[in-house]
N, C-alpha and C positions, 0 to 999 in steps of 0.2 A: 495490560489493557484488555477491555472486553472485545471479543471478536464478533459481537453481534452487529449485523448490517441493517441499520434502520434508515439511513439517509445517505446523501451523496458524500458528505464529509467522512462517514464511516468507510465508504468505498476507497477513498483516497488514502485514508490512514491504514487500512488493511493492506493495500498494495505495498506501502513502505515497510510495514511489519513483516509481510511475506518475503520481501526482498532481503531483509535482515536475517530471517530464518534460513533462507536458502544459502546465503553467504556463510553463515555459521556452520552449516552442515556440509560445506565444501562443494555445493552444487553451483559453482560460479558461472557456468555456461547458462543454466536456466535463469539464474539471478540477473545475469547481464542481458539476456534476451528480454526479460521482464522490464528492466530499466530502459532498454532501447524503445520499447513500445509505449511506456507511460511517462517517461521522464522528459516531458516536453512542455511547451508553453501554449496554452489555448485561450483565445479570447472568448470562446463559446464553450461552456462546460459540456455540451452535448458531444463535441468532438473528443473531449477528455474521456467521457464515459465510453465512447466507442473504442478508443485505444485500450482502456482498461478491460473491456469485455473481451477483445481479441487476446490480450495478454493472459487473462484468467483462464480462458478456454485452452490456450496452449499449455499453461501450467497443469491444468487438470488432465490433459492428455499425456504429458511427458513425465510428470513427477508422481510416482505411484505410492510413495511411503510417507505422505503427509500425516501428521497427527490428526486425530478426529476433530478437534476444535478448528484446525485450519481447513480440513475438508468441508466441514459444515459451513464455515464462513465463506469459503470459495463458492459453494453452491448458492448460498444466500446472496452473495455479491453478484453472481451471474444472473440470478433470477431478478434481483432488484434492478440491475442495469437494463435488462431486456424489457422489463415493465416500463421503466422510465423512458426508454427510447420509443416504445410503442405508443405511450401517452402523447409524446411530443412529435410524433411522426408528421402530423399535419403542418408543423412549422419547420420541417427539415428542408435544407437546401438540396439541390440535385445530387444524386449519388456520385461519389468520387470527388467530393469537394472538401477541402480542409480549411481550418481556421487561418485567417490572415488578419492584417490590420484593418482599420475602420474604412477601408476603401470599398468594401463590399465585393472585392474580387473573389473568385473561386479558383482554388488550386487543387490539382490532383493529389490524393492521399490514399494510395493503395499499397502502402509499404508492408512488408513482412518484417519479422524480427531481424533478419539479415540485411534488409534493404531499407531500414528506417530512415526517414528524412524529417528534419525539423525545419519548419518554414520561417519561424521567427523566434529570436532570442531577446528577451527583455530582462535586463538586470541593472541593478544599481551597484556601482563599485566605489568603495571608500578606502582612502589611504589609512593605514594603521602605523603609528610611529615605531612600534617595536613588537616583537613576538609576545612579550609578557603581557602587554595590553590586550593583544588579540585573545590570549587565553582567558583574561579577565572577562572579556565580552562574552565568551562562550558560557561563562558562569553567571552572567547577568540574570537577575530574577525574572525579567520580562522574557528573555530568551528561554529560560528554563521552563517557564509557564507555557509558552507557545510550543515547545518541543517535548512536553511532559510524557507523551506516549512513545517517544522514539529514542534510539540510542545514537550516540556520536559515532560517526564513521570516519576512519582515518585511512587515507590512501596515498601512495607515492606515485607521482606522474612524471614521465619524461616525454616531452613533446618537441618534435622537430618541424620547423617551418621551411617551406620550399618555394623556389621561384626559378624561372628560366635565366640563362646567362644574360639575356637582354632585359630582364626584370619586367616581363610582360604583365605578370599578375599585379605587381605593385602599381604599375602605370595604369592598370584598369581597376584599381581598388578592390582587388580580390585576394583572399588569403587561402592557402592550401597548407594543411598541417597533418601530421600523423601523430597520434597520441598512443603511447605504450602504457598499458595498465594490465598487470598480472599476466603478461604474455599474450595479451590480445591487442591488436592494432586497429585503431579506429581513425579513418581518414575523414577530414572535414573540409568543406568549402564554405567560406564565410565572406559576406560582403563587409565593407568598412562600416556601413550603417551611419547612424547619427548618435551624438552624445551631447547631453546638456546637464550640467551639474552632476555628472557621474552616472546619469541614467542613460543607458544605451539601448538602442533597438536596431537589430541587424538580422539579415537573413542567414540561415545556416542549414547545410545538408550534411548528413553523416552516412558513412558506409563502413562496414567491417571488412578488413583486408586479410587475405590468407598469410601474408608475410609483411615484414617491415620494409616496403619498397614503394615509392610514390608512383601512382598510376591513376589515370582518369577513367579507366575501363569500367569500374563499378558505377560510375556516375552517368554513363552514356544513355541511360533510360530517361534522364532528366534534361531539360532544355539547357540548364546551366552547364552540365557536363559536355554536351555537344558544342555549345558556344566556346568553352575553353579549349576543347580539342581543336576546333577550327582556328582559334587564336594562336595556340602554341605550335601547332603543326608538328614539325620534326624536332623542335627544341627539347632538350632534356630538363627535367625538374631536378634541381640541385639544392642541397641544404644551405640555408643562409644564417640560421641561428637556432638555438634550442632553449627550452626552459626545463628546469628541474625543480619541483616543489612538492611539499607535503600539503595535502588538502584535508582539513577537518570539517566535516559536513554535518549539519543538523537540519532535519526537516521540520518546518514550522507550519502549524495550522492556525490561521487567524480565527477570530470569533465569528466571522461571517463565512468561514469555510475556505478562504483563499489559501492556496498552497504556495509556500515560499521556501526555497532552499537557501540556507545560509552557509557560506563556505569561507573559511579562513585559509588563505594560501600563504605559505612561508617557504621561500626558496630563493632561486636565482635565475637570471637570464644570462646566457653565455653566447657571445658572438666572437669567435676567434679567441684572442687573449683577453678580451674585455668581459667584465662581469658587472651585473647590477642586481641588487637584492630585490626580492619580491616579498612584500608584507602588506596584504590587502584583504579587505572583506568584501564579499560579493553577496548580494541579495537577489536571487533570480526568481522571477515569477513563473510558476508552473501552471497554475490556473487561478482565475479570479481577476481582481481589479488591480491595475497599475498603482492606483492611489494607496493601496495597502502597503506596497513596497516602499513608496515614497514616505508614508507616515512612519514606518518602522525605521527607515534610514534616518529620518529627521530626529527621531527619539534617540537613536544610538549616537548620532553626530553630536547632539547637544550634551548627552551624558558623558561622552568620552572625548569630546573636542576633535572629532574626525572631520576630514575634508574630502570633497569629491575627488575621485581619480578619473580624469577625463580620457586618459589614454588606455587602450587595451594592452595586453601583454604583447600582442603582435606589433602594435605601433611603437611600444617601448623597445622591442627587439630590433625593429628597423632603424630606430634612432641610434641604438647602441652599435649597430653594424655600419652606421654611416650611410644608410640608404634612404633616410627620411630626415627632413629638417625638423628641429625641435620646435619650430614655430607652427603649431597646429591650432 
């Protein structure tokens, strides 16, 4: 693809291409720091641009051996974003505010690469009858057109979900998990959120951990972390179930510039001796309009007879472990 930066869509595309390049060159730490800063959902593209600017400046400072085309594109992207933010400064909300839902609320967003937090996750989840059909969807002409500038990424994830012995988190509709990817441990706190016809909206906060051990310590700078610490007190966080799956990911850019991540997950949920298969398609909005996710989901559902998956992996795991009723 061309590395020329002429508009906002070029900025988002370049971030994904740069991520792929860093991963291919074995610079996984820098690639992961980049993804932590830009791999989020924003209702307002100005917040997305701010996250990209911070990420690009860090890459420029930390990675010294980028090929010239990448160096030039990085400089162009930084210049373009700075100009865009300057032009729109009069419309900017007070400093320190991040994108949230249509409530008009303002939330703090001062995260670094190590302290990144995602305020809202918006995704459409669809059941896929079998892995073979999932692979066919990845080759669908529409998907190939929308992902024409990007490569398929395949990763193996193992995620463990935790709660206290008295199930305080479940009772307060909060999820705590640790995801292991390539020797890095990412803790997440999620709300149950809402789901309708497979489209879910939920709050989410992420922190990188030094080791694979549950702790609220990295979240104590957030209100949610302090609230959970007060709730849990001296109770221990214990594993309740885990998921193991292969995720095949494609980055999609819609005609209007919306960024959507398509992920095919194939694997299993394990709760003691019980197992349940995972075979599902996720369309997660990274920036742009929710309607674009819905339209794409409808097109794929009609073409492949897919049905909405109302339950998250967390909810399915709780049911498998006998900690939640199947009547949701």
